[in-house]
N, C-alpha and C positions, 0 to 999 in steps of 0.2 A: 504494500500500500504506500502510495506516495503522499507525503504530507504537504499541505498548502501553506506556504509561508507568505504572510502579508506584513510588509514593513510600513513605516510611516510614509515613505515616498509613494508607495502604491496607493495608500489611503488618500494622500493629497491629490494624486492624479485622478482618482475616481471622483473625488469631490469637485475638482475643477471641471472635469468632463460633465458632471451632472449640472453644475452651475451654467456651463456654456450651453448645454442642451436646453435648459430652462430659458436662458436669455434669448436664444434663437427662436424658441416657441413663442415667447412674449412679443418679440419684434414682428414675427410673422402674423400673429393675431392682430397686432396693432395696425399693420399695413392693410390686412384684409378688412378690418373694421372701417378704417378711414376710406378705403376704396368703395365699400358698399354703402356707407352712410353719407359720405360727402362727395363722392365722385360719380354718381349715377348720371346717365344720360336720359333726358326726357324726350321720348319719341311718341308723343300722343297723336292719335288720329281721332277726329270728330266726324260723326255722321249725323246729319239732321234726321230726326224721327218725329213721330206724333206722340202726343200725351198718352194715347191708348197703348203704346209700346212700353211705357214705363211700368215698373212693378206696382202692384196694387197699393202697397204701403206708401210708396212715393206719391202716387196719385192722390191719396187721401190728404197728404200734407199740402200738395199744390192746390187742391180744390178748396182748401181752407185759408188760402192767402188773402190778404186784404183786396178789396175790389179795385183799389187804385193801382195795383200792380199792372204794368203795361209791357207791351212788346215781348211777350213770353215766347221763348224759343227752346226747343227740346233737342237734346243731343245724347247720342251714345258715344262714350269715350273708350278707347282701347289703348293700353300702354303695355306692350309685351303680353304677359299672361293676365293682366288685370283688366276687368271691364267695370265701368261705372256709368251712371246716368247723371246728366247735368241740366239744370234749368237756368237759363239766363233771362233776366228781366230788369225793368226799371221801376223804381218806386221813389216818389218824392225827389225826382231829378238825379237819383243816384243809381249806379249800375251794380247789380248783384249777380252772384252765381251761387246756386244751391246744388250741392253734390250729394248723390245717393250711392250706396253700395249696390252691387248686383242684386241683392235681396230686397232693396228698397229702403234700407236704413239710412238715416241722415249721417253724413260724414262731416261736413262743414258747410258754412255759408261765408262767402267772401264779398266784400264791398270795396270798390275802387276808392282810393284815398289820395290825398295830396301830401307831399313831404312836409309842408309847413304845418299840417294838422297833427303831426306826431309830437308827443311830449318831447321838449328840448333835450332832456337827459337821455331818453331812449334814442332819439335821432342822432345825438352826438356819438353814442356807442356804435350805432350802425355805420355811420360815416367813418368813424375811427377804424373799425374792423376792415372796411373796404380799402381805405387809404393805406393801411399798414400791410395789407395782403397783396394788393395789386398796384401796378405802376399808375394806372388811370382807371377811372370808373365813371359811367354815365347812367343815371337812372332813366328807365324807360317806362316802367309801370309799377305802381305801389298798390297793394291791397291789404286790408285788414282781414285776417282769417280767424273766424270763430269756430273752434272745433267742438262738435257735439259730444256730450257724454250722457250716459243714462241717468245722471243726477237730475236731469230736466225732462219735463213732459215735452215730447217732440213738437207738438203744435205750438205750445207756449214759447218754446225755445226760438222758433223762427219769428213768430209774431211780436214777441217782446223785443227782439233785436231790431226789427223793422221800425218799431215805435220808440227806439232808444230807451227802453225800459229794462235793459239787461245788465247784470253785474258780471257777465262772462268777460274775462280779459282776453284780448286778441293777440294772436301772433301777427307778424308782419311778413308778407310774402312780396318780395321785391325782384323784379326783372331788371337786370342791368347789363350793359355792355362793359366788359372789363378787358384790360390789357395787362399781360404779364410777359415775362421773358420768352415764353413759348408762343406768344402771339395774342390775337384778339378772339374772344368768343362771347356769346350771350348766355347768361346764367340766371337761374331762378333761385334766389336765396330765401331762406326762412329764418327769421329772428323771433325770439319770444318777446313778451310784453316789456321786458326790461332792456331790450336791445341786444341780448346775448345771442351769438350765432348758434344755430342749430344744425343746418345742413345746406347744401346747394345741389342743383342738378344742371347739367349743361343742356341747353336747348338746341335741338336740331332745327334747321329751317322749316321742316314740315310741321313742327310743333309751334314755332314762333308766331305764325300768323294768327292762329285762333286764340292764343292766350292773351293777345293784346286787348280783347274784349273780356 
């Protein structure tokens, strides 16, 4: 029988190897996370459809919107494997988009906003992030994004928001043209209510046109 001799140098090498393996794993996970969370490409396609093609749950919400909602347009959106339904409309001179899941559940409602309407502290953080990350940036479109949760009744969630009677804090969804060392592209950024960066997606030309409304 051969005896196994393990000295201090062997233990040290094993420890170093384990630490190196863990470090490589952590770096790999970090890269994959950043790629998936922050570097996705938005390649949405919209198809105009009729209200009757929306899921029944979504139709119920839409039929209970205020009568002053105008220019209602219905769309089926596809982005890779995801399908969703979107209603675009105007209410009190503001442009809204109400998005539903494939099952008809509310996902969020967005309203076009102006940069000057954002809280100065929040606006400062957003502009600071873009200035520090890119050589140049130019705002193209800004929206307030109100994400739906089951804490709210779905009909009241939409109607209260339209009447400015909601306490839901919005995210800010910003489309901007940016310039980096790699060149120029158009990106859709999401910041939370405090102006903290959450994620971005690169917009392809096929997606760029319809997201401007």
